[in-house]
TIDREN-180154 format. One record per residue (C-alpha): y, x, z negated. Coordinates in steps of 0.05 Angstrom, whole numbers, padded with zeros to 5 digits, always signed. Layout:
[[Y; X; Z]],
...
This chain:
[[+00281; -00021; -00078]],
[[+00299; -00073; -00026]],
[[+00348; -00114; -00069]],
[[+00383; -00048; -00088]],
[[+00384; -00025; -00015]],
[[+00408; -00092; +00010]],
[[+00468; -00088; -00037]],
[[+00482; -00015; -00019]],
[[+00478; -00030; +00056]],
[[+00523; -00091; +00055]],
[[+00469; -00144; +00058]],
[[+00435; -00118; +00121]],
[[+00361; -00098; +00114]],
[[+00350; -00081; +00187]],
[[+00361; -00007; +00172]],
[[+00307; -00009; +00118]],
[[+00258; -00041; +00166]],
[[+00272; +00010; +00221]],
[[+00267; +00069; +00173]],
[[+00202; +00040; +00146]],
[[+00177; +00037; +00218]],
[[+00199; +00108; +00235]],
[[+00173; +00140; +00171]],
[[+00105; +00106; +00175]],
[[+00099; +00123; +00249]],
[[+00110; +00197; +00233]],
[[+00060; +00193; +00176]],
[[+00011; +00160; +00224]],
[[+00018; +00219; +00272]],
[[+00007; +00269; +00216]],
[[-00051; +00239; +00176]],
[[-00107; +00250; +00227]],
[[-00089; +00323; +00234]],
[[-00084; +00333; +00159]],
[[-00149; +00293; +00149]],
[[-00187; +00341; +00194]],
[[-00151; +00400; +00162]],
[[-00176; +00378; +00094]],
[[-00248; +00382; +00118]],
[[-00234; +00453; +00143]],
[[-00196; +00480; +00083]],
[[-00217; +00436; +00023]],
[[-00146; +00447; -00004]],
[[-00138; +00374; -00021]],
[[-00106; +00383; -00089]],
[[-00054; +00432; -00062]],
[[-00033; +00385; -00007]],
[[-00032; +00327; -00056]],
[[+00013; +00366; -00104]],
[[+00063; +00383; -00050]],
[[+00067; +00312; -00023]],
[[+00073; +00282; -00092]],
[[+00129; +00328; -00115]],
[[+00167; +00317; -00050]],
[[+00161; +00241; -00059]],
[[+00184; +00246; -00131]],
[[+00245; +00287; -00112]],
[[+00265; +00238; -00057]],
[[+00254; +00178; -00103]],
[[+00301; +00209; -00155]],
[[+00353; +00217; -00099]],
[[+00355; +00141; -00085]],
[[+00408; +00133; -00139]],
[[+00456; +00187; -00114]],
[[+00526; +00159; -00105]],
[[+00537; +00181; -00033]],
[[+00540; +00149; +00036]],
[[+00490; +00093; +00052]],
[[+00458; +00139; +00104]],
[[+00435; +00183; +00046]],
[[+00395; +00126; +00017]],
[[+00359; +00113; +00083]],
[[+00346; +00188; +00091]],
[[+00317; +00194; +00021]],
[[+00274; +00131; +00034]],
[[+00248; +00163; +00098]],
[[+00227; +00227; +00063]],
[[+00197; +00190; +00004]],
[[+00157; +00144; +00048]],
[[+00129; +00200; +00092]],
[[+00110; +00242; +00031]],
[[+00080; +00183; -00006]],
[[+00036; +00161; +00052]],
[[+00012; +00232; +00066]],
[[-00003; +00237; -00009]],
[[-00046; +00174; -00003]],
[[-00090; +00210; +00048]],
[[-00102; +00268; +00001]],
[[-00113; +00223; -00058]],
[[-00163; +00179; -00021]],
[[-00201; +00240; +00004]],
[[-00215; +00259; -00069]],
[[-00253; +00194; -00080]],
[[-00322; +00223; -00064]],
[[-00308; +00281; -00111]],
[[-00299; +00235; -00172]],
[[-00346; +00177; -00157]],
[[-00421; +00175; -00163]],
[[-00457; +00161; -00096]],
[[-00456; +00086; -00085]],
[[-00403; +00076; -00138]],
[[-00342; +00088; -00095]],
[[-00322; +00015; -00095]],
[[-00324; +00011; -00171]],
[[-00279; +00072; -00179]],
[[-00234; +00050; -00122]],
[[-00224; -00016; -00157]],
[[-00206; +00019; -00221]],
[[-00157; +00063; -00184]],
[[-00125; +00002; -00151]],
[[-00119; -00033; -00218]],
[[-00090; +00027; -00253]],
[[-00039; +00034; -00197]],
[[-00014; -00037; -00206]],
[[-00014; -00026; -00281]],
[[+00032; +00033; -00269]],
[[+00081; -00014; -00235]],
[[+00080; -00059; -00296]],
[[+00094; +00001; -00341]],
[[+00152; +00024; -00298]],
[[+00184; -00045; -00297]],
[[+00172; -00055; -00372]],
[[+00203; +00012; -00389]],
[[+00261; +00013; -00340]],
[[+00287; -00058; -00334]],
[[+00309; -00067; -00408]],
[[+00348; -00002; -00408]],
[[+00424; -00011; -00411]],
[[+00437; +00029; -00348]],
[[+00456; +00013; -00277]],
[[+00405; +00004; -00221]],
[[+00421; +00072; -00191]],
[[+00405; +00108; -00257]],
[[+00335; +00077; -00259]],
[[+00309; +00115; -00198]],
[[+00311; +00185; -00230]],
[[+00276; +00155; -00291]],
[[+00224; +00123; -00247]],
[[+00213; +00190; -00213]],
[[+00203; +00222; -00281]],
[[+00150; +00170; -00298]],
[[+00117; +00183; -00231]],
[[+00113; +00257; -00248]],
[[+00084; +00245; -00317]],
[[+00030; +00197; -00293]],
[[+00012; +00238; -00232]],
[[+00004; +00303; -00271]],
[[-00068; +00291; -00296]],
[[-00095; +00283; -00225]],
[[-00055; +00341; -00199]],
[[-00078; +00387; -00254]],
[[-00150; +00366; -00267]],
[[-00181; +00338; -00202]],
[[-00204; +00384; -00147]],
[[-00243; +00379; -00082]],
[[-00311; +00411; -00094]],
[[-00325; +00423; -00021]],
[[-00325; +00494; +00006]],
[[-00275; +00514; +00060]],
[[-00303; +00517; +00130]],
[[-00243; +00553; +00161]],
[[-00227; +00628; +00160]],
[[-00153; +00623; +00148]],
[[-00098; +00573; +00159]],
[[-00088; +00585; +00233]],
[[-00162; +00581; +00247]],
[[-00168; +00520; +00203]],
[[-00113; +00485; +00242]],
[[-00146; +00501; +00308]],
[[-00213; +00477; +00282]],
[[-00181; +00414; +00255]],
[[-00152; +00397; +00323]],
[[-00219; +00410; +00357]],
[[-00254; +00367; +00305]],
[[-00203; +00311; +00312]],
[[-00208; +00313; +00388]],
[[-00284; +00307; +00385]],
[[-00279; +00248; +00338]],
[[-00228; +00212; +00381]],
[[-00271; +00223; +00443]],
[[-00330; +00195; +00404]],
[[-00292; +00135; +00378]],
[[-00309; +00088; +00436]],
[[-00382; +00095; +00417]],
[[-00368; +00082; +00343]],
[[-00367; +00007; +00348]],
[[-00364; -00010; +00274]],
[[-00311; +00042; +00260]],
[[-00269; +00020; +00319]],
[[-00268; -00054; +00299]],
[[-00255; -00035; +00226]],
[[-00195; +00009; +00243]],
[[-00162; -00045; +00285]],
[[-00176; -00098; +00232]],
[[-00151; -00054; +00176]],
[[-00088; -00040; +00217]],
[[-00072; -00114; +00221]],
[[-00086; -00130; +00148]],
[[-00049; -00070; +00120]],
[[+00010; -00086; +00165]],
[[+00019; -00149; +00124]],
[[+00008; -00112; +00058]],
[[+00062; -00060; +00074]],
[[+00111; -00116; +00091]],
[[+00094; -00155; +00028]],
[[+00104; -00094; -00017]],
[[+00170; -00076; +00015]],
[[+00201; -00146; +00017]],
[[+00170; -00185; -00040]],
[[+00230; -00180; -00087]],
[[+00282; -00195; -00032]],
[[+00241; -00253; -00005]],
[[+00233; -00285; -00073]],
[[+00307; -00278; -00090]],
[[+00327; -00306; -00021]],
[[+00285; -00369; -00023]],
[[+00302; -00387; -00095]],
[[+00376; -00368; -00095]],
[[+00399; -00439; -00076]],
[[+00354; -00471; -00128]],
[[+00379; -00423; -00182]],
[[+00451; -00441; -00165]],
[[+00436; -00515; -00176]],
[[+00401; -00507; -00243]],
[[+00352; -00464; -00283]],
[[+00287; -00444; -00252]],
[[+00225; -00462; -00293]],
[[+00157; -00431; -00295]],
[[+00104; -00449; -00347]],
[[+00157; -00476; -00395]],
[[+00204; -00416; -00389]],
[[+00274; -00427; -00361]],
[[+00312; -00376; -00318]],
[[+00386; -00395; -00313]],
[[+00441; -00367; -00268]],
[[+00443; -00302; -00228]],
[[+00413; -00264; -00286]],
[[+00359; -00316; -00290]],
[[+00341; -00308; -00217]],
[[+00334; -00233; -00227]],
[[+00291; -00244; -00288]],
[[+00249; -00294; -00249]],
[[+00237; -00243; -00194]],
[[+00217; -00190; -00246]],
[[+00169; -00238; -00282]],
[[+00136; -00256; -00216]],
[[+00131; -00182; -00199]],
[[+00098; -00168; -00266]],
[[+00051; -00226; -00255]],
[[+00033; -00202; -00185]],
[[+00017; -00132; -00210]],
[[-00019; -00156; -00272]],
[[-00064; -00201; -00230]],
[[-00075; -00145; -00180]],
[[-00098; -00101; -00238]],
[[-00149; -00153; -00259]],
[[-00172; -00168; -00188]],
[[-00179; -00094; -00172]],
[[-00225; -00084; -00232]],
[[-00267; -00145; -00213]],
[[-00270; -00129; -00139]],
[[-00291; -00056; -00149]],
[[-00365; -00070; -00166]],
[[-00366; -00125; -00113]],
[[-00341; -00074; -00062]],
[[-00401; -00029; -00076]],
[[-00447; -00086; -00054]],
[[-00407; -00123; -00001]],
[[-00342; -00088; +00017]],
[[-00333; -00125; +00082]],
[[-00339; -00193; +00046]],
[[-00285; -00171; -00003]],
[[-00239; -00150; +00054]],
[[-00250; -00215; +00092]],
[[-00238; -00259; +00032]],
[[-00176; -00217; +00016]],
[[-00149; -00230; +00086]],
[[-00159; -00305; +00077]],
[[-00123; -00300; +00010]],
[[-00064; -00267; +00044]],
[[-00061; -00325; +00094]],
[[-00057; -00373; +00035]],
[[-00002; -00330; +00004]],
[[+00040; -00330; +00068]],
[[+00034; -00405; +00077]],
[[+00047; -00419; +00003]],
[[+00108; -00374; +00002]],
[[+00139; -00410; +00060]],
[[+00119; -00480; +00035]],
[[+00137; -00473; -00039]],
[[+00192; -00421; -00037]],
[[+00255; -00452; -00066]],
[[+00218; -00518; -00077]],
[[+00165; -00508; -00131]],
[[+00163; -00448; -00177]],
[[+00092; -00463; -00199]],
[[+00067; -00474; -00129]],
[[+00099; -00409; -00107]],
[[+00067; -00371; -00165]],
[[-00003; -00401; -00151]],
[[-00001; -00385; -00077]],
[[+00042; -00325; -00059]],
[[+00033; -00290; -00125]],
[[-00039; -00306; -00145]],
[[-00070; -00306; -00075]],
[[-00026; -00248; -00055]],
[[-00050; -00206; -00114]],
[[-00122; -00219; -00095]],
[[-00108; -00198; -00023]],
[[-00069; -00136; -00043]],
[[-00123; -00111; -00090]],
[[-00182; -00128; -00047]],
[[-00159; -00096; +00018]],
[[-00142; -00030; -00015]],
[[-00204; -00029; -00058]],
[[-00255; -00049; -00006]],
[[-00223; -00012; +00052]],
[[-00234; +00056; +00022]],
[[-00306; +00038; +00006]],
[[-00320; +00019; +00078]],
[[-00292; +00086; +00101]],
[[-00339; +00124; +00054]],
[[-00398; +00083; +00079]],
[[-00382; +00095; +00152]],
[[-00365; +00169; +00146]],
[[-00415; +00227; +00145]],
[[-00404; +00266; +00080]],
[[-00380; +00328; +00117]],
[[-00328; +00289; +00155]],
[[-00299; +00243; +00101]],
[[-00230; +00274; +00105]],
[[-00229; +00264; +00180]],
[[-00250; +00191; +00174]],
[[-00198; +00180; +00121]],
[[-00148; +00211; +00170]],
[[-00166; +00158; +00221]],
[[-00163; +00105; +00167]],
[[-00095; +00134; +00149]],
[[-00071; +00121; +00220]],
[[-00084; +00047; +00212]],
[[-00048; +00048; +00145]],
[[+00012; +00088; +00166]],
[[+00023; +00056; +00234]],
[[+00018; -00014; +00204]],
[[+00093; -00021; +00205]],
[[+00103; -00073; +00258]],
[[+00108; -00127; +00205]],
[[+00163; -00092; +00167]],
[[+00206; -00083; +00228]],
[[+00193; -00155; +00251]],
[[+00209; -00182; +00182]],
[[+00276; -00146; +00179]],
[[+00297; -00170; +00248]],
[[+00272; -00242; +00239]],
[[+00302; -00247; +00169]],
[[+00370; -00225; +00196]],
[[+00371; -00276; +00253]],
[[+00330; -00335; +00226]],
[[+00320; -00328; +00151]],
[[+00267; -00306; +00101]],
[[+00215; -00361; +00111]],
[[+00208; -00352; +00187]],
[[+00203; -00277; +00174]],
[[+00146; -00289; +00125]],
[[+00108; -00336; +00171]],
[[+00115; -00286; +00228]],
[[+00064; -00242; +00192]],
[[+00007; -00292; +00202]],
[[-00012; -00268; +00272]],
[[-00033; -00199; +00248]],
[[-00076; -00230; +00194]],
[[-00115; -00274; +00242]],
[[-00127; -00216; +00290]],
[[-00149; -00172; +00232]],
[[-00199; -00223; +00206]],
[[-00229; -00231; +00276]],
[[-00238; -00155; +00281]],
[[-00270; -00150; +00212]],
[[-00320; -00204; +00233]],
[[-00346; -00154; +00285]],
[[-00359; -00097; +00235]],
[[-00428; -00081; +00208]],
[[-00444; -00026; +00158]],
[[-00500; +00020; +00184]],
[[-00568; +00002; +00155]],
[[-00580; +00075; +00134]],
[[-00519; +00073; +00089]],
[[-00533; +00015; +00041]],
[[-00474; -00014; +00003]],
[[-00513; -00027; -00061]],
[[-00499; +00021; -00117]],
[[-00560; +00059; -00142]],
[[-00587; +00048; -00212]],
[[-00553; +00089; -00267]],
């Protein structure tokens, strides 16, 4: 998206960073309310369907040949809908996972998600169409692959509210009680702050990976072909192919790491999150050190370590929430978790501004502060002893 947006917006990504910030901030305000509402109504699948279809429609609109403001508006709607959809999707995890097996299933879900990215790239990039035409096709693939979950998975919990208005009032009361109780929830409090910092870097990496890679290797590509594991990428088309190959490698490794980290997350989710944060530090440093200098070094650090960090934080984070949350309040806790995910947009705005004034590498290194703070916060978290992380025998 970002290389396409950068071209459409005349080379200036500040608008994308600010829209990312605004859309995630709005989602962050909405998710705790919707999380509590889920616990009252148990209408998780209905909310998920609405959010998914809205995101699909907005994604299809990216390619419309209208004013640049339309692209930013469509991005805003798609991002809000997508991130609300994540709340509803995550809240279904206890409905489809055996007790104690949430990490295993979360890891599979993470891996399948990255595999979906590989499928989209493999299907769309070879097509003889312009970039704008690929977005409606991507939206169609989104609809096809989302349909099984929307049609077949449901929340088995019984509604606790007596109508929508009563459910909303009860949701606000429940949310208020949880927020008042949060200062006494030491483990949850430290986890939410730590997750905020780590996901801040993840959101930035996902948004700017393609643009960062193209920026740091553009000069090298102009001087001669790029080489990775014996394969040459020559000229402007070669640079684009190089970015695509690295994107496929990133997502392929994230698929593998997600599957491996899932069972580990059932036993030690915090260890997986901490090691993932360290991996992201390696990825940031390697991206700045090897970007434009060594294709192999860049792939081994930013891509390999980044894939480990991406998969681990998403996989283990959801498992920690399930272990910290009482069963009857899982939607509410995922709502609070969603705040940390949605409001983790400082890095995206900072990247856009620093990249505009100082370049891509300083913008990448600027993300390191959040990672260090996040790792310190996770070091303070302990899973309650009465909710063991080990999966039961099957």
